[in-house]
C-alpha positions as CSV (number, residue, x, y, z in Angstrom):
1,M,-1.1,-3.4,11.6
2,K,-0.3,-1.8,14.9
3,S,-1.9,1.8,13.3
4,F,-4.7,-0.6,12.5
5,F,-5.8,-1.8,15.4
6,F,-5.5,1.6,17.1
7,A,-7.4,3.0,14.7
8,L,-10.5,0.5,15.3
9,V,-9.6,1.0,19.0
10,S,-10.0,5.1,18.9
11,F,-13.5,4.5,16.8
12,L,-14.8,2.3,19.1
13,S,-14.5,4.9,21.7
14,I,-16.1,7.3,19.5
15,I,-19.2,5.3,19.6
16,G,-19.5,4.6,23.1
17,L,-18.3,8.3,24.1
18,Q,-19.3,10.6,21.6
19,Y,-22.4,11.7,23.2
20,L,-22.1,14.5,26.0
21,S,-24.3,13.6,29.0
22,T,-23.7,17.4,30.4
23,R,-26.0,18.9,28.1
24,A,-29.0,21.1,29.1
25,Y,-32.4,19.1,28.6
26,V,-34.7,20.1,25.8
27,S,-38.3,20.4,25.6
28,A,-40.8,18.4,23.9
29,E,-41.4,21.5,21.9
30,F,-37.6,21.1,20.0
31,E,-38.3,17.1,19.5
32,Q,-40.1,18.2,16.3
33,S,-37.6,21.1,15.5
34,A,-41.0,23.4,15.3
35,F,-40.7,26.8,14.3
36,N,-42.2,29.9,16.3
37,G,-42.1,32.5,14.0
38,S,-38.7,33.9,15.1
39,I,-36.8,31.2,13.5
40,P,-34.6,32.9,11.0
41,S,-34.5,31.5,7.3
42,F,-32.3,31.5,3.9
43,E,-31.5,34.8,2.0
44,I,-31.7,34.7,-1.7
45,V,-27.6,35.5,-2.4
46,H,-28.6,34.8,-6.4
47,E,-30.8,33.7,-8.9
48,W,-31.5,32.6,-12.5
49,K,-33.9,31.6,-14.9
50,Y,-31.5,30.9,-17.0
51,L,-27.4,30.8,-17.3
52,D,-25.2,33.1,-19.1
53,F,-21.9,33.5,-19.1
54,E,-19.4,36.6,-19.1
55,Y,-17.4,36.2,-22.5
56,P,-14.5,38.6,-23.5
57,T,-17.0,40.3,-26.1
58,F,-20.5,40.4,-27.1
59,V,-19.3,39.0,-30.7
60,E,-17.9,36.2,-29.4
61,R,-21.1,35.3,-27.1
62,Q,-23.3,35.4,-30.3
63,L,-20.9,33.4,-32.3
64,A,-20.8,30.8,-29.5
65,I,-24.5,31.0,-29.2
66,K,-24.5,30.5,-33.2
67,N,-22.4,27.3,-33.2
68,G,-24.0,25.8,-30.8
69,D,-21.4,26.3,-28.2
70,F,-23.3,28.0,-25.9
71,V,-26.9,26.8,-25.5
72,P,-28.2,29.1,-21.9
73,R,-30.7,26.7,-21.6
74,N,-28.8,23.4,-21.1
75,N,-26.4,25.1,-18.9
76,L,-27.5,23.9,-14.7
77,P,-25.2,25.0,-11.8
78,L,-24.3,22.0,-9.3
79,G,-22.0,22.4,-7.4
80,I,-21.4,25.4,-4.5
81,D,-18.9,26.7,-2.4
82,I,-17.2,30.0,-1.3
83,Y,-13.3,31.2,-0.2
84,R,-13.4,34.6,0.6
85,S,-15.0,36.8,-1.9
86,R,-15.6,34.3,-4.8
87,L,-18.6,31.9,-5.3
88,F,-17.6,29.0,-7.3
89,I,-20.1,26.8,-9.0
90,T,-20.3,24.0,-11.0
91,T,-22.3,23.6,-14.5
92,P,-21.3,19.7,-15.6
93,R,-21.8,19.3,-19.1
94,W,-25.0,17.3,-18.7
95,K,-26.1,18.4,-22.3
96,D,-24.2,20.4,-25.5
97,G,-23.5,23.6,-25.2
98,V,-21.7,24.3,-21.8
99,P,-19.1,26.1,-22.6
100,A,-17.4,25.9,-18.8
101,S,-17.6,23.6,-16.0
102,L,-16.3,25.7,-13.6
103,V,-17.3,29.5,-12.9
104,T,-17.0,31.6,-10.3
105,V,-19.0,35.5,-9.5
106,P,-17.8,38.2,-6.6
107,Y,-19.2,38.1,-3.7
108,P,-20.7,40.2,-2.1
109,T,-22.3,41.9,-5.1
110,Q,-25.3,43.9,-6.3
111,E,-27.0,41.6,-9.3
112,I,-28.7,39.2,-8.4
113,S,-28.5,37.5,-11.3
114,P,-24.7,37.9,-12.5
115,A,-22.8,36.3,-15.7
116,L,-20.4,33.3,-14.9
117,K,-16.9,33.7,-15.3
118,P,-15.0,30.4,-16.1
119,Y,-12.6,29.7,-13.9
120,P,-9.6,29.7,-13.8
121,S,-9.8,31.5,-17.1
122,W,-11.7,30.3,-20.3
123,Q,-8.1,28.9,-21.4
124,A,-8.6,26.2,-18.9
125,H,-11.5,24.6,-20.4
126,S,-11.6,22.4,-23.1
127,S,-13.7,22.0,-26.0
128,P,-15.5,18.5,-25.9
129,N,-15.6,18.0,-29.5
130,N,-11.7,18.0,-29.7
131,P,-10.8,17.6,-26.0
132,D,-7.8,18.2,-24.3
133,C,-7.3,15.9,-21.0
134,S,-4.7,18.5,-19.6
135,K,-7.4,20.8,-19.3
136,L,-11.4,21.2,-17.4
137,I,-13.7,18.4,-19.0
138,S,-16.8,18.2,-17.1
139,V,-16.1,19.5,-13.1
140,Y,-18.9,18.2,-10.6
141,R,-18.0,19.4,-7.1
142,T,-15.2,20.9,-5.7
143,A,-14.2,21.2,-2.1
144,V,-12.2,24.7,-0.4
145,D,-9.3,23.5,1.7
146,A,-9.2,26.6,3.8
147,K,-6.0,26.4,5.6
148,C,-3.8,25.6,2.6
149,N,-5.8,27.9,0.3
150,R,-6.5,25.6,-2.1
151,L,-10.0,24.5,-4.3
152,W,-9.7,21.1,-4.8
153,L,-12.1,19.2,-7.7
154,I,-13.2,16.6,-8.8
155,D,-13.8,16.0,-12.8
156,S,-16.0,13.5,-13.9
157,G,-14.3,13.3,-18.3
158,I,-18.0,12.8,-18.7
159,V,-20.4,14.7,-21.2
160,N,-24.0,14.0,-21.9
161,A,-24.5,11.6,-18.6
162,T,-27.7,11.2,-18.8
163,I,-28.4,10.8,-22.3
164,S,-25.4,9.1,-24.2
165,L,-22.5,8.9,-21.5
166,N,-19.2,9.4,-23.1
167,Q,-16.5,9.1,-21.4
168,I,-14.0,11.4,-23.4
169,C,-11.2,11.6,-20.8
170,P,-10.0,10.0,-17.8
171,P,-11.9,11.1,-14.5
172,K,-9.1,13.5,-12.7
173,I,-8.4,15.1,-9.3
174,V,-7.5,18.7,-9.7
175,A,-6.6,21.2,-7.1
176,F,-5.9,25.4,-7.7
177,D,-4.2,27.9,-5.6
178,L,-6.4,30.1,-4.5
179,D,-3.8,32.7,-4.2
180,T,-2.5,32.5,-7.6
181,D,-5.4,30.8,-9.5
182,E,-2.8,28.4,-10.7
183,M,-3.1,24.6,-11.4
184,I,-1.0,23.0,-8.8
185,V,-2.2,19.4,-8.7
186,R,-3.5,17.1,-11.6
187,Y,-4.1,13.8,-10.9
188,E,-5.6,11.0,-13.1
189,L,-7.6,8.1,-11.6
190,P,-6.2,4.7,-12.6
191,A,-8.3,2.8,-15.0
192,S,-7.8,-0.1,-12.3
193,Q,-9.7,2.0,-9.9
194,T,-12.6,3.1,-12.1
195,K,-15.3,0.6,-13.6
196,Q,-17.2,0.8,-16.9
197,D,-20.2,3.4,-16.6
198,S,-18.3,5.0,-13.2
199,L,-19.5,8.3,-12.3
200,H,-17.5,10.5,-9.5
201,S,-19.5,13.1,-8.6
202,N,-18.3,14.4,-5.0
203,I,-15.0,15.3,-3.0
204,V,-14.2,16.5,0.6
205,V,-10.4,16.7,1.8
206,D,-8.6,16.1,5.1
207,V,-5.6,18.0,6.5
208,R,-3.6,16.7,9.1
209,N,-1.9,18.4,11.8
210,K,-1.9,21.8,9.1
211,D,0.7,20.1,6.9
212,C,-0.7,20.9,3.6
213,Q,1.4,17.8,2.1
214,N,-0.2,15.4,4.1
215,A,-3.6,16.0,2.6
216,H,-6.1,13.0,1.3
217,V,-8.6,13.2,-1.0
218,F,-12.3,11.3,-0.9
219,V,-14.2,10.9,-4.1
220,T,-17.2,8.8,-4.5
221,D,-18.0,6.7,-7.6
222,V,-22.0,7.3,-7.1
223,W,-22.4,4.8,-9.9
224,R,-20.4,2.0,-9.1
225,F,-20.3,2.3,-5.5
226,G,-17.0,3.5,-4.2
227,I,-14.4,5.6,-2.6
228,V,-11.1,6.4,-4.0
229,V,-8.6,8.0,-1.5
230,Y,-5.7,9.8,-3.3
231,S,-2.6,11.1,-0.9
232,L,-0.9,14.3,-2.3
233,A,2.3,13.3,-0.5
234,K,2.8,9.9,-2.2
235,H,0.6,11.1,-5.4
236,R,-1.0,7.9,-5.5
237,S,-4.6,6.7,-4.6
238,W,-6.5,3.7,-3.6
239,R,-10.1,2.3,-4.0
240,V,-12.2,1.4,-1.3
241,T,-15.2,-0.8,-1.5
242,N,-18.0,-1.7,0.8
243,Y,-21.5,-3.4,0.8
244,N,-22.6,0.2,2.2
245,F,-21.9,2.0,-0.4
246,S,-24.4,0.3,-2.6
247,P,-27.9,1.8,-2.9
248,N,-31.0,0.5,-1.6
249,P,-33.7,-0.4,-4.3
250,T,-36.4,0.6,-1.9
251,A,-35.2,3.9,-1.4
252,A,-34.5,4.0,-5.3
253,D,-38.2,5.5,-6.3
254,F,-38.3,9.4,-6.6
255,N,-41.6,11.2,-6.8
256,I,-40.6,15.2,-6.8
257,H,-42.2,17.9,-8.5
258,G,-45.1,15.5,-10.3
259,L,-42.2,13.4,-11.7
260,N,-41.6,9.5,-10.7
261,F,-38.2,8.6,-11.9
262,Q,-35.7,5.7,-10.0
263,W,-32.3,6.5,-9.1
264,L,-29.9,3.9,-8.3
265,D,-26.8,6.1,-7.0
266,G,-24.8,4.7,-4.4
267,V,-22.3,6.4,-2.0
268,F,-23.0,10.2,-2.7
269,G,-22.9,12.0,0.5
270,M,-20.0,12.9,2.9
271,S,-19.0,14.9,5.4
272,L,-15.8,14.9,8.1
273,S,-15.8,15.2,12.0
274,Q,-13.4,16.0,14.2
275,G,-13.1,13.2,16.8
276,P,-12.6,13.5,20.5
277,K,-8.9,13.2,19.7
278,R,-7.3,16.1,18.1
279,N,-5.7,13.6,15.1
280,D,-9.1,11.1,15.2
281,R,-12.3,11.9,12.4
282,V,-14.9,10.6,11.1
283,L,-16.4,10.1,7.4
284,Y,-19.7,10.0,7.4
285,F,-21.2,9.4,4.6
286,H,-24.8,7.9,2.5
287,P,-25.5,6.7,-1.0
288,M,-28.1,9.0,-2.5
289,A,-31.0,6.0,-2.7
290,S,-31.3,5.6,1.0
291,Y,-32.6,6.9,4.1
292,K,-29.6,5.6,6.6
293,E,-26.2,7.6,7.4
294,F,-23.0,5.7,7.9
295,M,-19.8,6.3,9.6
296,V,-15.8,4.8,9.3
297,P,-12.9,6.0,10.9
298,I,-10.4,8.2,8.3
299,D,-7.4,6.2,9.8
300,I,-9.1,3.1,8.4
301,L,-9.3,5.2,4.9
302,L,-5.8,6.1,4.8
303,N,-4.2,2.6,5.5
304,E,-3.5,2.1,1.9
305,S,-2.6,-1.8,2.8
306,L,-5.8,-2.7,3.6
307,W,-7.6,-2.0,0.2
308,T,-4.5,-3.1,-2.0
309,N,-3.7,-6.9,0.4
310,G,-7.2,-7.2,1.2
311,T,-5.7,-9.6,3.6
312,I,-8.5,-8.2,6.6
313,D,-12.0,-8.3,6.1
314,T,-13.0,-4.6,6.5
315,S,-16.5,-5.3,6.1
316,K,-17.9,-4.1,9.5
317,L,-15.4,-1.4,10.4
318,F,-18.4,0.9,8.1
319,I,-21.2,1.3,10.9
320,S,-24.7,2.2,9.8
321,I,-25.6,4.8,12.5
322,G,-29.3,6.0,11.7
323,D,-32.1,6.4,9.6
324,R,-33.6,9.6,8.3
325,G,-37.0,7.7,7.5
326,F,-39.4,7.7,4.3
327,N,-38.6,10.0,1.7
328,G,-35.3,11.4,3.7
329,Q,-33.0,10.6,0.5
330,S,-29.9,13.3,0.7
331,S,-27.4,13.6,-1.5
332,T,-24.6,16.3,0.1
333,S,-24.1,17.1,3.7
334,G,-21.6,19.3,5.7
335,I,-20.4,19.6,9.1
336,A,-19.6,23.2,11.6
337,R,-17.1,24.0,13.7
338,N,-19.5,23.7,16.6
339,G,-20.2,19.9,15.5
340,V,-24.2,20.3,13.4
341,M,-24.1,18.6,10.7
342,F,-26.2,19.7,7.6
343,F,-27.8,18.0,5.2
344,T,-30.1,18.2,1.9
345,Q,-33.4,17.0,2.1
346,V,-34.1,16.4,-1.9
347,H,-37.8,14.8,-1.2
348,R,-38.5,17.3,0.9
349,D,-37.1,20.5,-0.2
350,N,-35.5,21.5,2.6
351,I,-32.3,21.1,4.8
352,G,-31.6,19.0,7.6
353,C,-29.4,19.0,10.8
354,W,-27.8,16.7,13.4
355,D,-25.5,17.5,16.3
356,T,-22.9,14.8,16.1
357,T,-22.9,14.4,19.5
358,K,-26.6,13.1,20.0
359,P,-27.3,10.0,18.7
360,Y,-28.5,9.8,15.0
361,S,-32.3,9.2,15.8
362,R,-35.5,11.1,14.0
363,S,-36.2,12.9,17.2
364,N,-32.7,14.1,17.4
365,L,-32.9,15.6,13.4
366,G,-33.9,18.8,12.5
367,I,-35.5,20.6,9.7
368,L,-34.3,24.3,8.8
369,L,-37.0,25.4,6.8
370,D,-40.8,26.4,7.7
371,A,-42.1,24.5,4.1
372,N,-45.5,26.3,5.1
373,K,-43.8,30.3,4.6
374,F,-41.8,29.0,2.4
375,P,-43.0,26.3,-0.1
376,T,-41.1,27.2,-2.9
377,L,-37.7,29.0,-1.3
378,I,-35.5,25.8,-2.3
379,Q,-36.3,23.2,-5.1
380,F,-34.4,20.4,-5.1
381,P,-31.5,21.4,-2.7
382,N,-28.9,19.7,-4.7
383,D,-25.9,20.9,-2.8
384,L,-24.4,22.4,0.3
385,K,-21.3,24.2,2.2
386,V,-20.9,25.2,5.5
387,D,-18.1,28.0,4.8
388,H,-14.5,28.7,6.8
389,E,-15.7,32.3,8.0
390,E,-15.0,33.2,11.7
391,S,-18.8,33.4,11.6
392,Q,-19.7,30.1,9.5
393,G,-22.5,30.2,7.1
394,L,-24.7,27.7,5.7
395,W,-24.6,27.7,1.5
396,V,-27.4,25.9,-0.6
397,M,-27.6,25.6,-4.5
398,S,-31.6,24.9,-5.3
399,N,-31.6,23.7,-9.1
400,R,-34.7,21.8,-10.0
401,L,-32.4,19.1,-11.3
402,P,-35.1,16.5,-11.5
403,T,-37.6,18.8,-14.1
404,Y,-34.0,19.9,-16.3
405,L,-33.5,16.1,-16.7
406,Y,-36.8,14.7,-17.3
407,S,-39.2,17.6,-18.0
408,Q,-39.1,21.2,-19.2
409,L,-38.0,24.5,-16.8
410,D,-40.1,27.2,-17.1
411,Y,-37.3,29.5,-18.2
412,G,-39.9,32.6,-17.2
413,D,-39.6,31.5,-13.7
414,I,-36.7,31.1,-11.4
415,N,-35.0,27.9,-11.7
416,F,-31.8,28.3,-9.8
417,R,-30.7,30.0,-6.2
418,I,-28.3,30.4,-4.4
419,L,-29.0,30.7,-0.7
420,R,-27.1,31.5,2.7
421,T,-28.2,31.4,6.2
422,D,-25.8,31.8,9.6
423,V,-24.9,28.6,11.0
424,E,-25.5,29.7,14.9
425,S,-28.7,31.5,13.9
426,I,-30.3,29.0,12.0
427,I,-30.3,26.2,14.6
428,A,-30.5,28.1,17.8
429,K,-34.0,26.7,18.5
430,T,-34.0,23.3,17.1
431,I,-32.5,20.1,18.3
432,C,-29.2,20.5,16.5
433,N,-28.1,23.3,19.1
434,P,-25.5,21.6,20.8
435,L,-26.9,23.7,24.2
436,Y,-29.7,21.4,24.3
437,E,-29.4,17.5,25.3
438,S,-30.7,14.9,23.3
439,A,-34.4,14.5,22.9
440,S,-34.5,11.0,24.3
441,K,-31.7,11.6,26.6
442,Q,-29.7,8.1,25.8
443,K,-26.2,7.9,25.0
444,F,-24.6,7.3,21.5
445,A,-25.5,3.9,20.2
446,I,-25.6,1.6,17.1
447,V,-29.1,0.9,15.8
448,S,-30.1,-1.8,13.3
449,I,-32.6,-1.3,11.4
450,E,-33.8,-1.5,7.9
451,E,-34.7,1.1,5.9
452,G,-37.3,3.4,6.8
453,Q,-38.8,1.8,9.6
454,C,-39.9,3.1,12.5
455,Y,-38.7,2.9,15.8
């Protein structure tokens, strides 16, 4: 209980003191993150009209196509990660004919549209027709734990999620040793922590004090509005719920690339920030069907007894910090070492940014891509990651997901892209640059407004 109140006090300190007033003032030209032609853009690392896989032999590939085990047009890249000389890509089993749901390609490579190599091997992936639940079924996203050389992932265990949802295996958290490519953790989520029609789709990892055993994994349940917290040291998990995890119906109506559809997706995007004290971290989060951003101290989520005993009201510990405005829906986000958060803007085919030392107000939110110069470079940014290199890069997966789900992709056109940009360069002349003061000179404050409301 003492640690709980200490965490609460620390959280209130973060809210009140997060903004640093010693920054230089930024002029009005940066308030709208204006482009002047010298701002660098994103480079295309890879692009595909459709995905292909690296089979051991040509004969095996042709046999897989004949049997329906590999249907090239049914494969879509979803999640992106990078570690050292490899890119990791997830290809969930949205439809039939997806032979593996976690793949890798070398980086750098001269091939613009390389074939995908199942990770860690073909044998690690199970066929959905006769599922082996100890193997990988349908991986949605990954998280690299660079301090401990591990790749974490959430395997939903679901196939045909948008057609006729089929939970063929329990959802599970898996980790691989990136030095040996051996599976070192496999943890099935208990039935008591999942709901009917749950979909676990995003994952982040928190490691304390460089202690690789003192790691916690956070997994979002986007369709049943919860976060599952897994402790590696305890090898058990608990489910966290809060009303801010739910979607807002007013933000559930999407109009993208001429398609109108409704997604009542709850808590989805998550990013971890280093707090004012070395051991304090904050989890920022948002539902997909929402315009708002929220925050909660990590220590609140790690206090297992709060969520298993239910003796304390935790509802007010999850705080709304601001609003991205109408059409501000976002899928994933990530924070660089300089404290800048990057987040997808799926309605705008763009990437947003925010310096976490400034108030989360629209005047302090930047847009990184000049849509007038590059109107089709990014088309539905579904995932992004900040890498762990000394000079950090920002990576984006663009995949035209709504067209894949509700219409028909043109396989004579480029449908999928992986893009990269340098973190420091891309924010240099935007309000997100930590050297610039808040556009309104105000200190960090909590603002309570309605979704999409102007202020």
